[in-house]
N, C-alpha and C positions, 0 to 999 in steps of 0.2 A: 499790493503785495500778497495777500490771499488770494485774490482773484487770479493773480500771475502762477499761484502755487496751483492753486484748484486749477487750471488750465492746464499745467505743466503735468499734472498725474492724472486728467484726464488723457492726456496725447500717450501719457506714458500706457493706461489702461489699453485704449485703441491698437496701440503698436504690439501691446501683449495678445489680443486676440486676432490681429492677422497672423502672429508667429502661431497661435493654435491653431488656427482654420489651413495655414498651410500643413502643421503637422498633422492635422488629422487627414487631409487628402492625402499623406504619403502612408497614413493608418489602413485605406480605403481596400477593397479587394481590387487587383488590377483587374481588366478584362482585356487580355491581349487577343489583338484581331488576326482572324487566320485567315493568308491568303487563298482564295477561294477560286475552285472549278465551275464550271457551269451545273445549274442541277439538271440529273437525268431522271428521266420515270425509272422506279426501280422497285421490284418485289423481289424478297427473301425467303423462300419458303423453308421449310423445314430440316432438318438433315436427313441425309437417306437412311433408311430403315437397314440395317443389316445383323448379320449372324450373329458378332462377336458375344460374348458375356461381359465385355466390357471396352470402351474404347473411350479417345478423348481425337478432339482435330484442335491445333493451337498453332498460332502464328508466329515463328521463332522469335522476330524482332520486339513486336509488340507485346508479347506472352500473353495475349487475348485469348481465352476458349473460345470455338466457333463451335463447336458439338462437342456434346459428352452424353456416355451413358454409362451409369455406375462405374465414375471415374474414381472412387476412394477406394473401391471396393478391394479388400487385400485380396490376390490371385499368387501361384505360383509361377514365376515367370521365366522357368529353364532357361533359356542359352541366354534372353534379355540381360541377364544379370551380367555377365560378360560387359556389358555396358558402363557399371560401375568398374570393374576389373580394368577395362581399356581407359577409362577417366583417371585411374590411378598411375596407371602405366603414363600415358600422356602427361600427366602431371611431374612423376619424375624424370622425364626427358625435360620438360621444360626448365624445371629448379636444378638440370644440368647432373641429378645425382645418377642417372645412368646415360648411355648414348647408344645411338643406334648399332654404331659399329662394334659393341660390346659383345665379347660372345660367351655366353652362357652353358654350362654344362648341365648338361640334362639329367636329372635322378631317376631314379628305379619308380620311385612314385610317382610323378610325372607319365612317364611311359607307359605303367599300369591304368591309367585313367580309365575310367568308363566313358562309351558316349562317342561323340562325331570327337574324330582325330585329326591333326597335320603328319602324323606316322614318324614322330620323331624316333629315336633308338635312344637307350640308355647310355650315357658314357659320353654319347658325342655331344660336340659343340656346335651350338648353334648362335647365329646373331640376333639383337634384340629386332632389328629390322623385319628379320626372315619369320620368328616368330610375332611378331605383331599382325603380320600380312595372315599367318597361319591364325590369329584368331577370329579376326577380321573378315577373311573372307572364306576359310574354312571349316568357322567355328570350331576352332581345334582346343580341346579339351587338356589335352597333354600340352600343348604351347601355351595355354593359361596359369596352369598349375608350376610351368617352369620360368616362367618370368614372373610370379606373386612369388615363388622361392626365393628365386635371383633381387628382388628388392625388397620382402621382409624379411628372410632366413627360412620362415616355413609358412604354407597355406594358412595356416590360423592366425598367423601374426597380419598378414595381410590383408583374410578377412577383419578382423580388427579395424584395420585402418579403412578398408569400404565402409562399415557400421559409423565409422565417426565420420567420415567424409559425406555421408548418407545426411546427420546431421545438421553440419555444418550448410548444405544444399537447402536445409528445411525439408526434405523427404521424409514426410511424416510418416508414413503407414508401409516402410520400406525396412527390411531386417534381415541379413545376409549369415547362412551358415557355413559356405564355402565361396570358392571364386569362380565357380563353370556354372550353379544354376541346377546341382542334382537334387531332385527329390527331397524334401525332409518339413517336417511341418512347420518348424519355427523360418522358416525360408521363404519368402513374400514379399510382393510388394503390389502397387498401383500402376493404373494410366497414367496420371496424374505425375506421380514421382518420377515416371519414366519418360515423362514429357520434359518435364521441369530439369534431369538428368542430362538428355538431350541437349533443350536450348544450351544448358549450360558449357555443353562441350563443343558444338558448336560454334560459340562463341572464345571461349579461353583456348581451344586449339585447333584451328585452322588448320596450321602444318600437316596435321594429321588426319582430319577428316577427311582427304583426298583419297586415303586407302580404302573408303570405302564404297570407293563406285568401280571398285576393281571387280571385274568381272571372273577370272580365274585365277586360281593358286595352280601350282606346281612343287611338289618336292618328295624326294627320291624316284620320280621317275613318275608319281603318281598324280594327275591331274585333276582339280575338284571345281567344279563352277561354284561361285556366291551362290549361297541358296534362297537371295533376296530375288524372287522373279521381276521385282517391279524395275531391277536394271535393265530388264530385256522390253520387258511390256510397256513400260510407261516413260516417254523421252523425258521428260523431268525430273525423273527421280535419281537421286545420285548416294542414295544409302537406306538404312542402317544397318539392323540388326533384325535376324530371324531366331524363333526359338521353337523350340518341341519337345514334351514329351507329354506319357499316356494321361497324368495330373492336368497340364498347363494344355492340354491341347495345342492347337498350333498361333503360335504370336506373332506381332513384325512387328518393330518400331523401323517409320518410314520417314525419311525428308524430302523436300522435291523443291525445286526452285526457276520460278517460272516469272519473268517481267521482273527481274529485281524482288520478288517476293518469295520468300521462303517459312511453306508450313513443314510442320511435324503431325504424325498420325500416329496413333497406337493403336491397336486391333490385339485384345487376346481373348483365350478360349476360343478360336476359331474352331469349326470341325473338320477343315482341311486345308493344305498348302493352298488350294486356289482360291477357295472362300477370301485364305486371309490377304492373299494379292488383290482380288477384283476387290475386296470391299476398302482397302487402302486405296485404290484407284477411285473408286468414288467417292469417300471422303476428300481425296485430293481436289478431283475435280470440280467437288460442290465449296469448298475453299475459295480455288482462284476465281470460280465465275461468279461469286455473289458478294464476295469481298475485298477489299483492296488496303494496302498500307501503305501509309505514308510517313517522311521523318517531318517532323516540327522542327525541333531545338537539337542543336550541337552541344553538349556537354563541354562547360566551364564559361559557356556565353552568357553574359549580362542579362537577364530575362525585365528585372525591374530593378529598382532603389528602394531599400526602406532605412524607414527614419529609426536611426540608433538614439540611446536615452543615455544622458552621460557619460557617452562618450567624445573621443578626441575629436572624430568625425559628427557629421550631424547625419549620414548617411552611408551606407555599404551598398553595394551590386550583389543581387543573387540569380542563383542560377541551381546547372543541373549534375550530380554525377556523371551519369552516363547521357547518351544522345539518346533522345526520347522518339518515340513512334508511336503511333497510333492506327489500330486497323478497323475501318469503319465498313457498314455496308455497303455496295456498289451504288454510287452516285452520289451519296449524304456527305459525301466530305463539306459542301457548302455548309450544313447546319451544324459542323463541331462548333463549338464554344470551348475557349479555354482560361480558366481564372486559378489566378493564384493566391492561398490562403496563408497569412502570415504568423506566426504567434507575436503573442501581445503580451505586453511591452515589452519589446527587446531590448536589453540593458549591457551597456557595455560591464566588464570585458568581451569581448566577441573575436573568436578564434575562426582563424580560414580554414573550411568545411565546417563548422558548425551547424547543425540542422535549424533552419529557419521558418519552415513551414512545409508548406508543398503544393503542387499543382495539379491541377484537376481536370480534364479532359470530359465533355459530356455532348449527349446529342439529346433534343428534345426532356432536357433537364435529368437525363439517367447516365451517372459518371462511368464511362467507359475506361477511365484510364487515369493514373495518378502516379505521381515520383514526390522523391523527398529534394523538398527550396535548400540550397545549402550557401553560408556567406561565402563568397567567394575572393572576399578582403577580410583582413584582421580589423580589428577596434580595440584599441585597450582604454582602460577608463582616462576619462578627458581630467582636466585641471581643477583645482576647488571651484572656481567660476563657473566651471561649465558645467560640474554636477550640480552645483546647487543651484544654479538658472533652470537647468532639466527638472529640477525638482517640482521645483513653483508650476511651471511649464504643464509640466504631468498632470499632478494634482488638478492644475483648471480644465486639463482637457478631458480628466474621465469626469468631472463635475457636467461639464457641457455636451457628456454622451447622451444619447437618447435611452431610457428603462430600455428598449429592446438591443440595444447595438451591445455587440459582444467585442471586448478588447481584445486586438490582433487577432482576430477571427481572418485579417486579410490584409 
């Protein structure tokens, strides 16, 4: 009888060890294979040397910075400020707070605003759509103030919204004192912040982005060209915004799309209109020639399954909140490796959308991209037997871990 009991206990222990072994496998960092292309000889030179006081070149999809200089230096943005004003305007349109067909009565203050103008008249009513085009194409300060007042009541209240939105977008080195970009010691931004703002604008308001490619604007019989010379000189360009004051120099936020790849460039403090145009083309050419962007994973698609302790389920699928893109030097896609790093231990209850780890992509052991991993399915607490059983298994699992192992790093 004792021998029979001893054999039964041994069998139970072996079964438990097998369970722990397979549970451990679910905790290991999964390596996701990447569909590869043939490796090509590649050489990535340094970014071009340009005259801007500050600049940045970023891939719009992946957010990877391909080149930069003084990208976090606070500088006067001049009319690049209007990109934040336009962000607020497009957000109000998308949320249904205003409509393109709404008629806006132009105030005396808007009519008297200095700088570049759309040439509206005090007291006249102009549609939101026409004012929007007047800001984007003609860089009209008068149109900007008119829409700021229409949305927020006063330009001051609108400016407060601009600063709130800057915080929400994690623009750490931007502060605005008006809607148009007139010089002020407390009015500043950076090349990096403006690139992040542009990336968010293109992603969130594609229906309004088309306006930025318009070359001409006519109002009251006055025909004005878009100040963005890239629209005439660079075939892939379709936006965005110029800026100039004596304090800021010549500035340009540009975007271009070639073969499905979109780049964003920002140059600030250029010596001339010509140099900001030519230097933007140099940056775009560099980015398109020496880098490539690939979409790796779709949002909401299960990338792996993770072991859940003390839940009603033994495992749940994990995925991404947003589509995941990666930008790599041309010809280096074959060397890309993706690793999933899971939080450990993952214990129920787990809510759908809860952060459970992160995804990292790397080339030659250098991380070039990452994204949060979330649960794609909820898992409530299991019954008493499940919780008790998992408590024992988890303790045994921890006991058998190697000293240098990290709980749920994978």
